[in-house]
SEGU-747039 format. One record per atom (N, C-alpha, C): residue in three letters; z, x, y. Coordinates in steps of 0.05 Angstrom, whole numbers, padded with zeros to 5 digits, always signed. Atoms other than C-alpha are relative to their C-alpha. Example, Ala and Ser with C-alpha at 12.3 -4.5 7.8 and 13.67 -1.06 7.14 Angstrom:
! residues 2
Ala+00000+00018-00024/Ala+00156+00246-00090/Ala+00000+00018+00024/Ser-00001-00016-00024/Ser+00143+00273-00021/Ser+00014-00015+00022/
***
This chain:
! residues 289
Unk+00010+00022+00017/Unk+01554+00773-00396/Unk+00021-00023+00002/Unk-00018+00022-00004/Unk+01583+00704-00386/Unk-00003-00019-00024/Unk+00001+00017+00024/Unk+01601+00660-00445/Unk-00013-00026+00006/Unk+00012+00026-00003/Unk+01563+00596-00456/Unk+00021-00020+00010/Unk-00017+00021-00012/Unk+01591+00536-00418/Unk+00014+00010+00025/Unk-00011-00010-00025/Unk+01611+00581-00360/Unk-00023+00008+00018/Unk+00022-00004-00017/Unk+01562+00579-00303/Unk+00009+00013+00026/Unk-00008-00015-00023/Unk+01561+00622-00241/Unk-00019-00002+00023/Unk+00017-00002-00023/Unk+01534+00623-00170/Unk-00013+00027+00001/Unk+00014-00026-00001/Unk+01481+00677-00160/Unk+00014+00019+00018/Unk-00012-00022-00016/Unk+01510+00742-00135/Unk-00020+00023+00000/Unk+00021-00020-00001/Unk+01457+00791-00111/Unk+00011+00028-00007/Unk-00011-00026+00006/Unk+01505+00850-00121/Unk-00002+00006-00030/Unk+00001-00005+00029/Unk+01500+00840-00196/Unk-00026+00014-00008/Unk+00026-00013+00006/Unk+01428+00865-00193/Unk-00009+00018+00023/Unk+00006-00017-00023/Unk+01432+00915-00136/Unk-00021+00020-00007/Unk+00020-00020+00008/Unk+01390+00965-00175/Unk-00028-00012+00002/Unk+00026+00013-00003/Unk+01333+00914-00174/Unk-00008-00001+00029/Unk+00006+00002-00028/Unk+01338+00904-00099/Unk-00009+00027+00011/Unk+00007-00027-00010/Unk+01331+00979-00089/Unk-00026+00009-00013/Unk+00026-00007+00011/Unk+01267+00979-00131/Unk+00001+00023-00020/Unk-00002-00021+00020/Unk+01291+01027-00184/Unk-00017-00007-00024/Unk+00019+00006+00021/Unk+01236+01031-00236/Unk+00010+00012-00027/Unk-00008-00012+00025/Unk+01266+01078-00287/Unk+00028-00009-00008/Unk-00026+00011+00008/Unk+01322+01039-00321/Unk+00007+00011-00028/Unk-00009-00011+00025/Unk+01362+01069-00377/Unk+00005-00021-00020/Unk-00007+00019+00021/Unk+01375+01036-00443/Unk+00027-00011+00005/Unk-00027+00009-00006/Unk+01447+01032-00421/Unk-00001-00022+00021/Unk+00003+00020-00021/Unk+01426+00993-00359/Unk-00008-00027-00012/Unk+00009+00025+00012/Unk+01389+00942-00401/Unk+00021-00013-00017/Unk-00019+00011+00018/Unk+01446+00934-00449/Unk+00018-00021+00013/Unk-00017+00019-00014/Unk+01487+00898-00396/Unk-00015-00022+00013/Unk+00015+00020-00015/Unk+01430+00856-00369/Unk-00019-00015-00018/Unk+00017+00013+00019/Unk+01398+00830-00432/Unk+00013-00025-00011/Unk-00010+00025+00012/Unk+01405+00759-00457/Unk-00017-00008-00023/Unk+00014+00009+00024/Unk+01386+00738-00527/Unk+00010-00028-00007/Unk-00007+00028+00006/Unk+01386+00667-00554/Unk+00023-00001-00020/Unk-00023+00001+00018/Unk+01456+00668-00583/Unk+00024-00011+00016/Unk-00024+00012-00013/Unk+01528+00649-00564/Unk+00006+00012+00027/Unk-00005-00012-00025/Unk+01525+00694-00504/Unk-00019-00009+00023/Unk+00018+00010-00021/Unk+01474+00653-00465/Unk+00017-00005+00025/Unk-00013+00006-00026/Unk+01491+00645-00391/Unk-00021-00010+00019/Unk+00017+00013-00019/Unk+01462+00612-00330/Unk+00011+00005+00028/Unk-00008-00003-00028/Unk+01462+00624-00255/Unk-00007-00026+00015/Unk+00005+00022-00018/Unk+01467+00570-00202/Unk-00011+00011+00026/Unk+00011-00009-00025/Unk+01420+00585-00144/Unk+00000-00022+00020/Unk-00001+00020-00022/Unk+01430+00548-00078/Unk-00017+00009+00023/Unk+00018-00006-00022/Unk+01377+00545-00024/Unk+00000-00023+00019/Unk+00005+00020-00021/Unk+01372+00508+00042/Unk-00028+00004+00011/Unk+00028-00002-00007/Unk+01301+00492+00060/Unk-00005-00020+00023/Unk+00006+00017-00024/Unk+01278+00465+00128/Unk-00027-00013-00004/Unk+00025+00015+00003/Unk+01225+00411+00125/Unk-00005-00015+00026/Unk+00006+00014-00025/Unk+01190+00387+00188/Unk-00001-00030-00004/Unk+00002+00030+00000/Unk+01195+00312+00204/Unk+00020-00012-00020/Unk-00019+00012+00018/Unk+01252+00303+00155/Unk+00018-00020+00014/Unk-00017+00020-00013/Unk+01287+00238+00172/Unk+00029+00008+00000/Unk-00028-00008-00003/Unk+01359+00246+00195/Unk+00016-00008-00025/Unk-00015+00009+00023/Unk+01383+00206+00135/Unk-00001+00020-00024/Unk+00003-00019+00022/Unk+01359+00262+00089/Unk+00009+00028+00006/Unk-00011-00027-00007/Unk+01390+00321+00125/Unk+00025+00004-00017/Unk-00022-00005+00019/Unk+01437+00351+00073/Unk-00005-00012-00027/Unk+00007+00011+00026/Unk+01403+00314+00016/Unk-00005+00023-00020/Unk+00002-00022+00020/Unk+01407+00356-00048/Unk-00018-00008-00023/Unk+00017+00003+00023/Unk+01356+00364-00103/Unk+00008+00021-00021/Unk-00005-00018+00023/Unk+01377+00393-00170/Unk-00025+00005-00015/Unk+00026-00008+00012/Unk+01321+00431-00204/Unk+00005+00014-00026/Unk+00000-00013+00026/Unk+01311+00450-00277/Unk-00029+00004-00008/Unk+00027-00005+00008/Unk+01249+00478-00310/Unk-00001+00014-00027/Unk+00007-00016+00024/Unk+01218+00506-00374/Unk+00023-00002-00020/Unk-00021+00005+00019/Unk+01266+00476-00424/Unk-00008+00013-00027/Unk+00010-00011+00025/Unk+01223+00496-00485/Unk+00018-00008-00024/Unk-00014+00010+00023/Unk+01259+00452-00535/Unk-00012+00013-00026/Unk+00010-00014+00024/Unk+01255+00491-00601/Unk+00025+00009-00015/Unk-00023-00011+00015/Unk+01298+00528-00652/Unk+00017+00018+00018/Unk-00015-00017-00018/Unk+01318+00574-00595/Unk+00013-00015+00024/Unk-00012+00017-00020/Unk+01337+00516-00549/Unk+00004-00027-00013/Unk-00005+00024+00015/Unk+01368+00463-00592/Unk+00015-00022+00016/Unk-00013+00022-00014/Unk+01401+00397-00575/Unk+00027+00008+00013/Unk-00026-00008-00010/Unk+01470+00428-00567/Unk-00003+00017+00025/Unk+00006-00016-00024/Unk+01442+00480-00519/Unk-00007-00017+00024/Unk+00010+00017-00022/Unk+01406+00428-00478/Unk+00022-00018+00010/Unk-00023+00016-00009/Unk+01469+00384-00476/Unk+00017+00015+00020/Unk-00017-00015-00018/Unk+01506+00440-00442/Unk-00013+00004+00027/Unk+00014-00003-00025/Unk+01453+00451-00389/Unk+00000-00027+00015/Unk+00000+00026-00012/Unk+01449+00376-00377/Unk+00028-00006+00013/Unk-00027+00004-00010/Unk+01525+00373-00369/Unk+00005+00017+00025/Unk-00003-00017-00023/Unk+01523+00432-00321/Unk-00015-00011+00024/Unk+00015+00012-00023/Unk+01469+00399-00278/Unk+00014-00025+00010/Unk-00014+00024-00009/Unk+01507+00334-00277/Unk+00025+00007+00017/Unk-00024-00008-00015/Unk+01569+00370-00253/Unk-00006+00009+00029/Unk+00008-00008-00027/Unk+01530+00394-00192/Unk-00003-00024+00019/Unk-00001+00026-00015/Unk+01526+00321-00169/Unk-00021+00000+00022/Unk+00021+00001-00020/Unk+01459+00327-00133/Unk-00010-00028+00005/Unk+00010+00027-00007/Unk+01426+00268-00099/Unk-00025-00008-00016/Unk+00025+00004+00015/Unk+01362+00276-00140/Unk-00003+00023-00019/Unk+00005-00022+00019/Unk+01342+00317-00201/Unk-00030+00000-00007/Unk+00028-00003+00009/Unk+01273+00344-00219/Unk-00001+00021-00022/Unk+00004-00018+00023/Unk+01249+00378-00283/Unk-00030+00007+00000/Unk+00028-00007-00005/Unk+01184+00417-00273/Unk-00015+00011-00024/Unk+00018-00004+00023/Unk+01153+00417-00342/Unk+00008+00020-00021/Unk-00006-00015+00025/Unk+01150+00453-00409/Unk+00025-00011-00013/Unk-00023+00013+00014/Unk+01197+00403-00442/Unk+00002+00010-00028/Unk+00001-00010+00028/Unk+01175+00427-00511/Unk-00013+00028+00000/Unk+00012-00027+00002/Unk+01152+00495-00536/Unk-00029-00001-00009/Unk+00027+00003+00010/Unk+01091+00478-00578/Unk-00004-00022-00020/Unk+00002+00020+00020/Unk+01107+00423-00627/Unk+00008-00027+00011/Unk-00005+00027-00010/Unk+01105+00348-00613/Unk+00028-00009-00006/Unk-00027+00010+00009/Unk+01169+00334-00653/Unk+00023+00013+00016/Unk-00021-00013-00015/Unk+01208+00382-00608/Unk+00009-00018+00023/Unk-00008+00018-00023/Unk+01209+00326-00556/Unk+00024-00017-00007/Unk-00022+00019+00007/Unk+01260+00285-00596/Unk+00028+00011+00007/Unk-00026-00010-00009/Unk+01321+00331-00588/Unk+00001+00003+00030/Unk+00000-00001-00029/Unk+01299+00341-00516/Unk+00008-00027+00012/Unk-00005+00027-00011/Unk+01298+00266-00504/Unk+00029-00009-00004/Unk-00028+00007+00005/Unk+01367+00257-00536/Unk+00018+00013+00020/Unk-00017-00014-00018/Unk+01398+00310-00493/Unk-00004-00009+00029/Unk+00006+00005-00028/Unk+01363+00294-00428/Unk+00003-00029+00008/Unk-00006+00027-00007/Unk+01377+00220-00433/Unk+00027-00002+00014/Unk-00026+00000-00013/Unk+01446+00239-00407/Unk-00001+00012+00028/Unk+00003-00011-00027/Unk+01418+00271-00343/Unk-00001-00022+00020/Unk-00003+00022-00019/Unk+01438+00227-00284/Unk+00001+00010+00028/Unk-00001-00005-00029/Unk+01429+00226-00209/Unk-00004-00026+00015/Unk+00000+00025-00015/Unk+01438+00172-00156/Unk-00029-00010+00007/Unk+00028+00007-00008/Unk+01364+00175-00136/Unk-00020+00005-00021/Unk+00018-00003+00023/Unk+01336+00186-00205/Unk-00006+00028-00009/Unk+00009-00025+00012/Unk+01307+00241-00248/Unk-00030-00001-00004/Unk+00029+00000+00001/Unk+01234+00259-00242/Unk-00010+00027-00012/Unk+00011-00025+00012/Unk+01188+00310-00276/Unk-00030+00000+00000/Unk+00029-00003+00003/Unk+01118+00335-00287/Unk-00005+00016-00026/Unk+00007-00013+00025/Unk+01083+00361-00350/Unk-00007+00029+00005/Unk+00007-00028-00001/Unk+01074+00435-00364/Unk-00021+00007-00021/Unk+00021-00008+00019/Unk+01023+00475-00403/Unk+00009-00001-00029/Unk-00009+00001+00027/Unk+01067+00479-00465/Unk+00002-00028-00010/Unk+00000+00029+00008/Unk+01072+00403-00466/Unk-00028-00007-00009/Unk+00028+00004+00009/Unk+00996+00405-00473/Unk-00006+00016-00025/Unk+00004-00015+00025/Unk+01001+00457-00528/Unk+00007-00017-00024/Unk-00006+00018+00021/Unk+01033+00403-00570/Unk-00024-00017-00007/Unk+00024+00014+00009/Unk+00982+00365-00611/Unk-00003-00028+00012/Unk+00001+00027-00010/Unk+01001+00298-00581/Unk+00015-00001+00027/Unk-00013-00001-00026/Unk+01016+00307-00507/Unk+00008-00028+00010/Unk-00007+00026-00009/Unk+01016+00232-00496/Unk+00026-00010-00013/Unk-00026+00007+00013/Unk+01073+00223-00546/Unk+00023+00016+00013/Unk-00020-00015-00015/Unk+01111+00279-00511/Unk+00006-00014+00026/Unk-00004+00013-00026/Unk+01100+00245-00445/Unk+00015-00027-00003/Unk-00014+00026+00004/Unk+01122+00177-00472/Unk+00030+00003-00005/Unk-00028-00005+00006/Unk+01187+00205-00500/Unk+00015+00011+00024/Unk-00013-00011-00025/Unk+01203+00245-00437/Unk+00005-00023+00019/Unk-00003+00022-00019/Unk+01190+00184-00394/Unk+00021-00020-00010/Unk-00018+00019+00011/Unk+01229+00140-00441/Unk+00029+00008+00001/Unk-00028-00009-00001/Unk+01291+00183-00439/Unk+00012+00000+00028/Unk-00010+00002-00027/Unk+01297+00175-00364/Unk-00010+00020+00019/Unk+00013-00019-00018/Unk+01257+00233-00337/Unk-00027-00012+00008/Unk+00024+00014-00008/Unk+01205+00194-00298/Unk-00022+00020+00007/Unk+00022-00019-00005/Unk+01140+00232-00302/Unk-00018-00009+00022/Unk+00020+00004-00021/Unk+01095+00237-00241/Unk-00025+00014-00009/Unk+00024-00011+00010/Unk+01025+00246-00267/Unk-00023-00006+00019/Unk+00020+00003-00021/Unk+00980+00254-00207/Unk+00005-00026+00016/Unk-00007+00023-00017/Unk+01018+00201-00169/Unk+00025+00007+00016/Unk-00022-00005-00019/Unk+01077+00194-00121/Unk+00018-00024+00001/Unk-00019+00021-00005/Unk+01140+00154-00107/Unk+00014+00006+00026/Unk-00016-00003-00025/Unk+01182+00142-00045/Unk+00029+00003-00008/Unk-00029-00003+00003/Unk+01253+00168-00046/Unk+00012-00011+00025/Unk-00008+00017-00022/Unk+01287+00118-00001/Unk+00030+00003+00006/Unk-00027+00003-00010/Unk+01351+00118+00041/Unk-00001-00018+00024/Unk+00003+00019-00022/Unk+01357+00056+00084/Unk-00029-00006+00005/Unk+00028+00005-00007/Unk+01292+00048+00121/Unk-00017+00026+00000/Unk+00014-00026+00000/Unk+01274+00122+00114/Unk-00007+00009-00028/Unk+00008-00010+00026/Unk+01239+00159+00058/Unk-00015+00026+00003/Unk+00020-00021+00002/Unk+01202+00221+00036/Unk-00015-00005-00025/Unk+00017+00003+00022/Unk+01146+00225-00014/Unk+00005+00021-00021/Unk-00002-00018+00022/Unk+01159+00256-00082/Unk-00026-00002-00016/Unk+00027+00000+00012/Unk+01091+00276-00110/Unk+00001+00017-00026/Unk+00001-00016+00024/Unk+01076+00301-00180/Unk-00028+00002-00012/Unk+00026-00003+00012/Unk+01015+00330-00214/Unk+00003+00010-00029/Unk+00001-00010+00027/Unk+00998+00342-00287/Unk-00004+00030+00000/Unk+00006-00029+00002/Unk+00993+00414-00312/Unk-00029+00005+00007/Unk+00027-00007-00009/Unk+00932+00445-00279/Unk-00011+00022-00017/Unk+00012-00019+00019/Unk+00889+00479-00332/Unk-00021+00017+00013/Unk+00020-00019-00010/Unk+00836+00532-00325/Unk-00025-00013+00011/Unk+00024+00014-00008/Unk+00779+00483-00317/Unk+00005-00023+00019/Unk-00008+00022-00018/Unk+00815+00438-00268/Unk+00001+00010+00029/Unk-00003-00006-00029/Unk+00807+00439-00192/Unk+00028-00010+00009/Unk-00027+00009-00007/Unk+00879+00438-00168/Unk+00000-00021+00023/Unk+00001+00019-00022/Unk+00859+00401-00105/Unk-00008-00028-00009/Unk+00007+00026+00011/Unk+00831+00345-00148/Unk+00025-00015-00008/Unk-00025+00013+00008/Unk+00899+00331-00180/Unk+00017-00006+00024/Unk-00018+00004-00024/Unk+00936+00339-00114/Unk-00011-00023+00017/Unk+00011+00021-00017/Unk+00888+00294-00076/Unk+00004-00027-00013/Unk-00005+00025+00014/Unk+00895+00240-00130/Unk+00029-00009+00004/Unk-00029+00007-00004/Unk+00971+00244-00124/Unk+00006-00008+00028/Unk-00006+00007-00028/Unk+00970+00243-00048/Unk-00012-00026+00008/Unk+00011+00026-00006/Unk+00929+00180-00050/Unk+00022-00022-00001/Unk-00023+00019+00002/Unk+00996+00146-00067/Unk+00021+00006+00022/Unk-00019-00008-00021/Unk+01029+00179-00006/Unk-00014+00002+00027/Unk+00015+00000-00025/Unk+00985+00161+00053/Unk+00017-00009+00023/Unk-00018+00005-00022/Unk+01037+00166+00107/Unk+00007+00027+00012/Unk-00006-00025-00014/Unk+01065+00217+00155/Unk+00027+00012-00008/Unk-00026-00010+00008/Unk+01131+00226+00120/Unk-00002+00025-00017/Unk+00001-00025+00015/Unk+01149+00292+00086/Unk-00008-00004-00029/Unk+00010+00001+00027/Unk+01118+00308+00019/Unk+00010+00024-00016/Unk-00011-00020+00018/Unk+01153+00346-00037/Unk-00015-00004-00027/Unk+00018+00002+00024/Unk+01109+00362-00098/Unk+00012+00015-00023/Unk-00006-00013+00025/Unk+01126+00377-00170/Unk-00026+00010-00012/Unk+00025-00012+00012/Unk+01073+00425-00199/Unk+00009+00022-00018/Unk-00012-00019+00019/Unk+01090+00464-00262/Unk-00007+00029+00007/Unk+00008-00027-00006/Unk+01049+00526-00244/Unk+00002+00005+00030/Unk-00002-00006-00029/Unk+01063+00561-00177/Unk-00025+00012+00012/Unk+00023-00014-00009/Unk+00994+00590-00172/Unk-00014-00012+00024/Unk+00017+00016-00018/Unk+00967+00536-00126/Unk+00015-00006+00027/Unk-00016+00005-00025/Unk+01015+00543-00066/Unk-00018-00002+00024/Unk+00017+00002-00023/Unk+00959+00556-00017/Unk-00015-00027+00002/Unk+00013+00027+00000/Unk+00922+00493-00038/Unk+00019-00022+00008/Unk-00020+00020-00007/Unk+00986+00453-00032/Unk+00005+00001+00030/Unk-00004-00002-00029/Unk+00998+00480+00037/Unk-00023-00011+00016/Unk+00023+00010-00014/Unk+00927+00465+00058/Unk-00002-00031+00000/Unk+00001+00030+00002/Unk+00936+00392+00036/Unk+00025-00013+00013/Unk-00023+00011-00015/Unk+01000+00384+00077/Unk+00025-00004-00016/Unk-00025+00002+00015/Unk+01053+00391+00023/Unk+00021+00017+00014/Unk-00021-00015-00014/Unk+01118+00411+00056/Unk+00016+00018-00019/Unk-00015-00016+00019/Unk+01153+00436-00007/Unk-00011-00004-00028/Unk+00009+00002+00028/Unk+01126+00452-00076/Unk+00021+00012-00018/Unk-00021-00009+00019/Unk+01174+00459-00135/Unk-00014+00006-00026/Unk+00015-00010+00024/Unk+01148+00499-00195/Unk+00019+00015-00018/Unk-00013-00017+00020/Unk+01169+00537-00257/Unk-00020+00018-00012/Unk+00021-00012+00016/Unk+01125+00566-00311/Unk+00004+00030-00005/Unk-00001-00030+00002/Unk+01137+00641-00298/Unk+00025+00010-00014/Unk-00026-00008+00010/Unk+01209+00642-00325/Unk+00012+00023+00016/Unk-00009-00022-00017/Unk+01221+00690-00267/Unk-00008+00027-00010/Unk+00008-00025+00013/Unk+01186+00742-00309/Unk+00010+00002-00028/Unk-00014+00000+00025/Unk+01234+00733-00367/Unk+00009+00027-00009/Unk-00007-00028+00005/Unk+01232+00807-00382/Unk-00008+00016+00025/Unk+00005-00012-00026/Unk+01239+00842-00315/Unk+00011+00029+00000/Unk-00006-00029+00000/Unk+01239+00918-00306/Unk+00009+00010+00027/Unk-00008-00009-00026/Unk+01253+00921-00232/Unk-00014-00018+00021/Unk+00013+00014-00022/Unk+01229+00896-00164/Unk-00015+00019+00018/Unk+00013-00014-00022/Unk+01178+00921-00114/Unk-00006-00021+00021/Unk+00003+00019-00021/Unk+01181+00884-00048/Unk+00004-00028-00010/Unk-00009+00025+00012/Unk+01216+00826-00084/Unk-00018-00011-00021/Unk+00018+00009+00022/Unk+01159+00821-00135/Unk+00011+00012-00026/Unk-00010-00011+00026/Unk+01188+00828-00206/Unk-00022+00016-00014/Unk+00018-00016+00017/Unk+01157+00882-00248/Unk+00002-00013-00028/Unk+00000+00016+00024/Unk+01140+00836-00306/Unk-00029-00009-00006/Unk+00027+00009+00007/Unk+01080+00810-00344/Unk-00010-00023+00017/Unk+00008+00023-00016/Unk+01080+00747-00303/Unk-00013+00008+00027/Unk+00011-00009-00025/Unk+01063+00788-00241/Unk-00030+00006-00002/Unk+00029-00004+00003/Unk+00994+00800-00270/Unk-00016-00026+00005/Unk+00014+00025-00002/Unk+00978+00726-00263/Unk+00006-00014+00027/Unk-00007+00014-00024/Unk+01013+00705-00199/Unk+00018+00018+00018/Unk-00019-00014-00018/Unk+01046+00734-00137/Unk+00025-00017+00006/Unk-00023+00018-00003/Unk+01094+00675-00139/Unk+00015-00001-00027/Unk-00013-00004+00025/Unk+01144+00693-00193/Unk+00028-00013-00001/Unk-00028+00008+00000/Unk+01215+00674-00173/Unk+00010-00005+00028/Unk-00013+00004-00026/Unk+01252+00643-00115/Unk-00018-00014+00021/Unk+00011+00015-00023/Unk+01230+00619-00046/Unk-00023+00016+00013/Unk+00023-00012-00014/Unk+01162+00633-00013/Unk-00007-00020+00022/Unk+00007+00016-00023/Unk+01136+00608+00054/Unk-00027+00008+00011/Unk+00024-00004-00015/Unk+01068+00600+00086/Unk+00001-00019+00023/Unk-00004+00017-00024/Unk+01074+00575+00158/Unk+00024-00017-00004/Unk-00024+00018+00003/Unk+01119+00514+00151/Unk+00001-00013-00028/Unk+00001+00011+00027/Unk+01103+00500+00078/Unk+00016+00020-00018/Unk-00017-00017+00018/Unk+01151+00525+00023/Unk-00007-00005-00029/Unk+00001+00002+00029/Unk+01148+00539-00051/Unk+00025+00012-00012/Unk-00022-00011+00015/Unk+01207+00547-00097/Unk-00007+00002-00029/Unk+00006-00005+00028/Unk+01197+00578-00166/Unk+00026+00004-00015/Unk-00025-00001+00016/Unk+01254+00564-00215/Unk-00005+00018-00024/Unk+00003-00018+00022/Unk+01267+00616-00269/Unk+00001-00014-00028/Unk-00001+00014+00025/Unk+01275+00562-00322/Unk+00025+00006-00016/Unk-00023-00005+00017/Unk+01326+00559-00378/Unk-00008+00008-00028/Unk+00009-00006+00027/Unk+01284+00568-00441/Unk-00014+00026-00003/Unk+00014-00024+00007/Unk+01244+00622-00474/Unk-00029-00006-00008/Unk+00026+00001+00012/Unk+01171+00634-00489/Unk-00005+00027-00013/Unk+00003-00026+00014/Unk+01149+00687-00539/Unk+00027+00008-00012/Unk-00025-00010+00010/Unk+01210+00729-00555/Unk+00023-00016+00012/Unk-00023+00015-00011/Unk+01276+00691-00547/Unk+00020+00019+00013/Unk-00016-00020-00013/Unk+01303+00743-00499/Unk-00007+00000+00030/Unk+00004-00004-00028/Unk+01312+00753-00424/Unk+00013+00026+00008/Unk-00011-00025-00011/Unk+01323+00818-00387/Unk-00001-00001+00030/Unk-00002+00001-00029/Unk+01348+00819-00315/Unk-00011-00026+00012/Unk+00012+00026-00009/Unk+01327+00746-00309/Unk+00015-00023-00014/Unk-00016+00021+00014/Unk+01382+00697-00329/Unk-00013-00028+00004/Unk+00008+00028-00004/Unk+01367+00622-00338/Unk+00012-00010+00027/Unk-00008+00009-00027/Unk+01373+00583-00273/Unk+00001-00030+00002/Unk-00001+00027-00012/Unk+01395+00516-00246/Unk+00000+00004+00030/Unk+00004-00003-00029/Unk+01377+00506-00173/Unk+00011-00025+00014/Unk-00007+00022-00018/Unk+01408+00464-00118/Unk-00014+00006+00027/Unk+00015-00003-00026/Unk+01361+00455-00058/Unk+00012-00021+00019/Unk-00010+00018-00021/Unk+01391+00426+00006/Unk-00022-00002+00021/Unk+00021+00004-00020/Unk+01341+00395+00054/Unk+00013+00000+00028/Unk-00010-00003-00028/Unk+01349+00410+00128/Unk-00023-00006+00019/
***
């Protein structure tokens, strides 16, 4: 267990028993791998290099800091969020993205979020997309307004160009895709703002729609939502044994179909019980190649 304010690079040896697919874990095993929302919170820094076809030379080595699933609430207060913001700032990435669930379920939870995340800084800006918990709040438009106003520029079925000199890539963002929404509808609307041959990186809160993103020519999709399982009992072929696995085969980390990639961030907050087992909060640094 690592004390709050001390962040660590991911070390796969810490969870060797998961890699070996051990299903029967003793109470003693869980005692050392459980995180509760208290002074013993910790976070891992995951670093990934992802190859994107047609990436302009100017963007080779470009870094994207990724955060997700903040869930501002009594279990993720302003002081907690300030520490995660400071940790991300220390990583000094070229761009920062936050892939949704800024609040847990109440509209007013956005205010401490906005105060903390107004300090999040990056040379090429901070961008985000809405998550399903942002829609659980009674006034999602007020949530969106405060998030946008604090400096996390929301992409709501649209796109922007991230520019270096005369070169750029497209950063695309879609609203949370609900049960009665065709994911390709949102994605197509967003891609209408990116009608060019340059690479396309998409923010999409739920990772369920990777195949649709790939079919539409998205080079890299960045998602959260699953919390990496949050309570994980083991791994089978890198799939976490967790409730989230009932809903998606994309739970945590990097996935690839042909030349299209998906990265699923474990998030930093909690949903349901304020506890994580074998699934620490995560900040991600993605290096483009």
